N, C-alpha and C positions, 0 to 999 in steps of 0.2 A: 432343668426345672427341679424344684425341691418338693418333697412330700408336703401336701397341702390339704386342709380341710375347710369347707365352706358350707353355707346354707343360703337358700333362696328366701328365707324368712325375714332376714334383716342384714344390713351391712355390718362389716367388722367395726366394733366399737360403738354401734348404734343401739337404740332402745329395742329390747326384745318385745315383740307384739304380745298384747294382753292374752290372746288365746293360748299362748305357751306358758302361762303363769298360773299361780293359785287364784288370781282374780278372774281368770277365764276358764277355758276348757281343760287346762292342765295337760295338754298334749305336747309331746316333744317336737321341736322343729326338725324338718327333714335335713339330714346332713349328708354330704358327699365328700369323698377324698380322692386324690389322684397322685400320680407320680410316686407310688409306694415302691420301696426297695424290692428288687427281684427275688430275694430269698424270703419274702414274707410268707409265713405259714398261716398266721392268724392275726387278728387285731384285738386290741383291748381299748376301751373308751371310758372316760370319766368326765363328769361335769361338776365343777366346784365353784364355790363362792368364797374367795379368800378374805372378804370384808366382814364376815360374820364376827360379832363381838366375842364369841366363845372359840374362835379359831376357824379354820377352813371347814365349811359345811359342804357335804357331798349331796348332790342332787340326783345323780344318775351314774350307774356303773353297768357296763356291758362288756363281756369278754367272750373269747372263743368265736369271734366273728370270723367266718371263713375267709381265707386269703384271696378268694376269687370274688369277693363282695366288695363294692366300693361305696356303699351308702347305708344309712340307717333311716328308714322311713319313719313317719310319725308313729309313735306308740302310746298306748294308754299306760297308766301307772302300775297295773298289777300283773302283767304277763311275765312269768319267770323265764320261760323259754320262748324265744322268738321264732318266727317261721323259718328264718335262715339258719337255725340251729344254735345261734348265739344264746348266751345265758346272761340274765340281768341279776345284779346283786342288790343289796339293800342300800337305800339312801339314808340320810340322817333324819328323815321323818319317821324312820322305822319301818318303811314299806319297801316292797320289791318294785324295781323299775324306776320310771321317771317321776320326779317331783319338781315341778316348775319353780321359777324364782318367786320368792315370797319374803322380801326383806321387811324389817320393821317400818311402820309408817314414817314417812319423812326422810328415810335413808335411801340413797342410791347405791346399789351394789354392782360389782362386776361379776360376770359369770364366764368361766373358761370352759370351753369344750375341747378336750384333749384326746387325740387318737394316737395310739402307739402301734407300730408295726413290730410284730414279734416273730422270732425264729422258732417258736415252740408253742404248741397248744397247752393251755393251762388245765390242770385237773378240775373236774366238775366240783362245784361248791368251794373252790379254793380262794376266790376273790370276792367274797360276799360283803366285805366292808372296805372302806378306804385304805386302812392300814394293811389289810391282807392283800388288797389289789396291788399296792406299790411293792410290797414284799415279794409277791408272786411274779411280777413282771420284771423285777430288778435286773436279773442276769440275762434277760431274753429280748431286750429292746434293741431293734436295729435302727429305728428312726422314730421321730414323733412330730406331730403337727398340732397347732392349737388355733382356736378362733374365740373371740371375746365379744360379749354383748353386755349391756347394762340394763338395770331395771329399777324403777321406783314405784311403790304402791300408788295407785291413782285415786282410790277412795278415801 
């Protein structure tokens, strides 16, 4: 089996439920992963929208997820440090934590949930933006997995 990430909130490639978006409660979907590499020390996670007109839009960054953890439960948008010890970075809304899908009216965007198994814990405050995230994990990735959902504004 390969390193894998899933959610019970929606099927791969299907529409993300409203409660996980800016139109709803803006809470993250519960995510689980399995078959991580044996040497995993920690995980780093990012949620991105590559369909944004200004380039890839970051909706969520979480890093230093302990290697013995295999899930991210629903979180609100403002928690810097999670109960499991992981750290949330800033999204492109300028806020710490999760920012749900919120594409322009009439546009359908794809949202990628990416988890990286790392061989090293990242320094605190080191991956606070998308650019810093990828720079910090660059030499430490053992394996990665992704999951994709779509969303279109309903109102």
